[in-house]
DOTOR-942715 format. One record per residue (C-alpha): residue in three letters; x, y, z negated. Coordinates in steps of 0.2 Angstrom, whole numbers, padded with zeros to 4 digits, always signed. Example, Ala and Ser with C-alpha at 12.3 -4.5 7.8 and 13.67 -1.06 7.14 Angstrom:
2
ALA+0062-0022-0039SER+0068-0005-0036
//
This chain:
230
MET-0141-0192+0280SER-0130-0179+0290GLY-0139-0168+0303SER-0130-0162+0319LYS-0144-0151+0327ARG-0137-0133+0328GLU-0150-0119+0323ALA-0148-0102+0331TRP-0147-0093+0314TRP-0133-0104+0307PRO-0119-0093+0313GLN-0125-0078+0304LEU-0128-0087+0288ALA-0111-0095+0289ALA-0103-0078+0291ASP-0112-0071+0276TYR-0106-0087+0266VAL-0088-0085+0271CYS-0087-0066+0269GLY-0095-0068+0251SER-0110-0057+0255MET-0122-0072+0251ARG-0125-0073+0232GLY-0135-0082+0219GLY-0149-0094+0224ALA-0146-0091+0242ARG-0128-0096+0241ARG-0133-0112+0231ARG-0146-0116+0244PHE-0134-0114+0258VAL-0122-0126+0249ALA-0135-0139+0248MET-0139-0137+0266MET-0121-0140+0271ALA-0121-0156+0262SER-0135-0162+0274HIS-0129-0154+0291ALA-0112-0158+0299ALA-0115-0144+0312LEU-0118-0131+0298ARG-0101-0137+0290GLN-0093-0134+0306GLU-0100-0117+0308VAL-0093-0113+0291SER-0076-0120+0296ASP-0076-0110+0312TRP-0079-0094+0302GLU-0066-0098+0289ASP-0053-0100+0304LYS-0058-0082+0309ILE-0059-0073+0292TYR-0046-0081+0281PRO-0030-0078+0291LEU-0035-0060+0292ALA-0036-0059+0273TRP-0020-0068+0270ALA-0011-0056+0282LEU-0016-0041+0272PRO-0002-0033+0262GLU-0003-0033+0244ARG-0008-0017+0236GLN-0008-0011+0218PRO-0022-0001+0211PRO-0019+0016+0204ALA-0013+0017+0186ARG-0029+0026+0182VAL-0039+0011+0186TRP-0030+0000+0174ARG-0031+0013+0160ALA-0050+0015+0163VAL-0052-0004+0162GLN-0041-0005+0146ALA-0052+0010+0138ARG-0068+0001+0141ILE-0062-0016+0134ARG-0053-0009+0119GLY-0065+0004+0114PRO-0059+0019+0103GLY-0044+0016+0092ARG-0048-0001+0085ALA-0034-0014+0082HIS-0038-0032+0084PRO-0028-0047+0077TRP-0021-0061+0088GLY-0030-0077+0084TRP-0046-0087+0087ARG-0056-0074+0078GLY-0047-0059+0087LEU-0054-0051+0103ASN-0037-0051+0111LEU-0038-0070+0113TRP-0056-0069+0120ARG-0050-0055+0132LEU-0036-0067+0139ALA-0049-0081+0140SER-0061-0069+0149GLY-0048-0064+0161VAL-0043-0082+0165LEU-0062-0087+0167ALA-0064-0072+0179CYS-0050-0078+0190ALA-0057-0095+0191LEU-0074-0088+0196VAL-0067-0078+0210ALA-0059-0093+0217VAL-0076-0103+0216VAL-0085-0088+0224VAL-0073-0087+0238VAL-0071-0106+0242ASP-0086-0113+0234ARG-0080-0131+0236PRO-0078-0145+0223ARG-0061-0145+0214PRO-0051-0160+0217GLY-0042-0170+0204PRO-0024-0170+0199GLU-0017-0181+0213THR-0021-0169+0227PRO-0019-0165+0240VAL-0025-0180+0249ALA-0035-0182+0265GLY-0052-0174+0263ALA-0047-0163+0248SER-0048-0144+0249TRP-0032-0134+0248LEU-0022-0121+0256ALA-0004-0115+0256VAL+0005-0099+0263LEU+0022-0102+0271GLN+0035-0089+0267THR+0053-0085+0272PRO+0066-0085+0258GLN+0063-0066+0258ALA+0045-0069+0253GLN+0038-0064+0271ALA+0022-0074+0274LEU+0022-0081+0292ALA+0009-0094+0292ALA-0006-0101+0282VAL-0010-0119+0280ARG-0028-0126+0276THR-0038-0142+0276LEU-0053-0145+0287PRO-0068-0155+0282ASP-0062-0170+0291GLY-0046-0170+0282ALA-0035-0163+0296VAL-0023-0149+0292ARG-0023-0132+0301ILE-0009-0120+0302HIS-0013-0102+0306PRO+0001-0091+0311LEU+0001-0074+0302GLN+0015-0067+0312ASP+0026-0072+0327LEU+0034-0088+0322ASN+0048-0085+0335THR+0056-0074+0323VAL+0062-0089+0313ALA+0062-0102+0327ALA+0078-0095+0335GLY+0074-0105+0351ARG+0072-0122+0341THR+0057-0132+0336LEU+0048-0129+0319GLU+0043-0145+0310LEU+0031-0145+0295TRP+0035-0157+0280ALA+0026-0162+0265LEU+0037-0164+0249PRO+0030-0177+0238PRO+0038-0178+0221GLY+0052-0190+0219GLN+0050-0196+0237PRO+0058-0191+0254PRO+0050-0177+0264ARG+0036-0183+0276SER+0034-0175+0293LEU+0017-0168+0296GLY+0021-0163+0314LEU+0028-0149+0325LEU+0021-0131+0325ALA+0015-0122+0340MET+0025-0106+0343GLN+0008-0098+0348GLY-0010-0100+0342VAL-0017-0112+0329THR-0009-0129+0326THR-0020-0144+0320LEU-0011-0159+0312SER-0016-0175+0303TRP-0013-0178+0285PRO-0005-0195+0282ALA-0016-0208+0274GLY-0010-0212+0256LEU+0000-0196+0254ALA-0004-0188+0238GLY+0003-0177+0224VAL+0011-0165+0236GLN+0014-0148+0228GLN+0026-0140+0241LEU+0027-0139+0260ALA+0042-0134+0270VAL+0046-0130+0288SER+0063-0134+0296LEU+0072-0130+0312GLU+0074-0145+0323PRO+0079-0150+0340PRO+0066-0151+0354GLY+0054-0165+0350GLY+0057-0164+0332SER+0069-0172+0319PRO+0078-0188+0327THR+0080-0196+0310GLY+0063-0194+0302GLN+0070-0182+0289PRO+0074-0163+0290THR+0091-0160+0300GLY+0091-0141+0301PRO+0089-0127+0288VAL+0072-0124+0280VAL+0066-0107+0286LEU+0048-0107+0278SER+0041-0115+0262GLY+0025-0113+0251SER+0016-0120+0236VAL+0000-0130+0239LEU-0015-0123+0230ALA-0029-0135+0226LEU-0046-0127+0228
//
């Protein structure tokens, strides 16, 4: 059964969950609560809309070299060489690194991982749309109801050049599928077409007012990004 009554303390819990300050058993209990309360899931979605674009807009920063040297020293220990193989620690270090990255993704998103035929309606995924010069201008993410929400990270007019921006899904071996037109200001919410699966790339093209007259991209692609299943 899905509850809809909103409790006064839900916004604070949703904020703690999205920001990652909620840990351990409290986080697991909160996830169980979300499964039973649609209004609570909406609170989480609202906070994600506020927080995630801020995180995606942050410039990449490299830690100082001394940090990496300290990590290496703690992992390797003093002057010990280890073989590469199933019995060597180098392989386990690599496996530990991969596992750590996977755990970070789970902590940040904390949602079930979809199968290989994603994204589809209702699956969780995100994409960052970049210019050919690798400048991130928009972030795309799914909502609990399967809709797609586009958050501008910078002014989209810088690439629109007075024309319309149209978002396309690029399913392998098939023609591009239009997802709709992007607003020049503010967040855009679009529907994901039923039955569209296996998409790994999104693209944005320049089109005349009202969108492509042919159902296919007619202008240059100004933004693109890979889909990351969560």
